Steps between C-alpha positions, in 0.01 A plus 500: 500500500241520222714313249647232730306456825148514356588222249646307794161517675330393174732200479412401858129544426524262206672248726213522753239458226675189373514359853126559555406354158716196563327451836159510325606243241675261738276529811173632357508784751563872493660700779657847513870512577629680806686830477818323609476256209449795266814672632698179460379471140607860428844456655556160339639642174847655510573687179285811527575538873875493434466736202306743721775497762764549234307797363500664845870433555578634152366841609761504780771374262431762232470795740776414748736225390555573130588864561826414677774258385600404856139417589470288185808298597384456861150406388634251244733335757223480760260343251764249385573404862134441578460276193817302586391457863159380380652244266736380775205450734613762752189714436160333498388440144138393527186519712518882505176698448441666161809325357735765635773234475479517118541880486886512515544272197221677313655838586831376363334440163346845516844655557654293221225623272564862595873486444483304173209680333731683262667172407162344422398788276795425270454129453662292228288270288756217497469473880135391486554135387799474738291611796214267407744211474655583840156515662389171343813314617550645847128477591524123440819460698405714801248398764137622484479865611259591780561872548215537752692257722845644416605178325720578199712189462844593373517880542743547212277308255190671635642848451630414153165356396308799640718762336514319165124447510440869572739599223324267254154643583624861464681420177194326357269788602726754329521300177130406486322833536149355532197680639377163628805445718485859623136444599582162655762666717242750625254226599766262639372536857152403385645191332703427815191503717293285264754238403532311831159335503445504124825310456379229736179447306679514165735228622202289597341564160816415307534173692139407437469605137849409377574221744510230232716711270749575778504138607596398146849642554724228637743760633359612836709817498363601157150423630556734794648781291217484244240513778669808654517679161136433418384596846700825483359590157139435599539677832673803350240529222211500750682749726567739210134489390379569856765771547376673188143498631605611853723784368204639307260482796475836673457362854628142505845601377552707817497181702805389298687827542450592134416858397 
């Protein structure tokens, strides 16, 4: 709860502050938001809520399911059936509180991670460029992924992209033993909370400052990709600087689940 739900509340609080500031700028008026609006702002974001639910279920899985082979098989079949029924539209996929609908798919990734952890600890260097290539190609072919809405496009391509992407990150982290990346992993939730709104303003800044430069490219697709890259770099840089300051603050860091 300290590491996942408190940051969720912080994320919702930021959302409310942005709403109030926007109201002041656009309407020249200030008004406090209702408690209901605050709750909606907190529950708006899916990732930490789903991760919290997975963490609770994992306690049951470790202490009950994984200790018996039959239970593992039954649990795996039940989980697969729920996911298949969701994708076939038999089970409701959206408009469920706290994104409970996303939990089965997320739990599947958790189980895959558990059963393949030994495989990932013995990675082969030559697989890294192959996995990066697969991710680059399939991510362009498949439809946009909206996991919070259980939209994965082609499931086969989505699973292949996800597993290859995970493999590539693990392989990279094992080969590049950097204290910076280790630290960045520890403050990743802080970066996650900050990046939503910072990314919006960085995008606005990139368009304003570099608008003429981007417009000079005749290829509209190149223009779009360059804008995304620059926005990401600026946003990530600002988030990392703020994450460093927050992680060193004795009290503020607790609001981000960092200890």
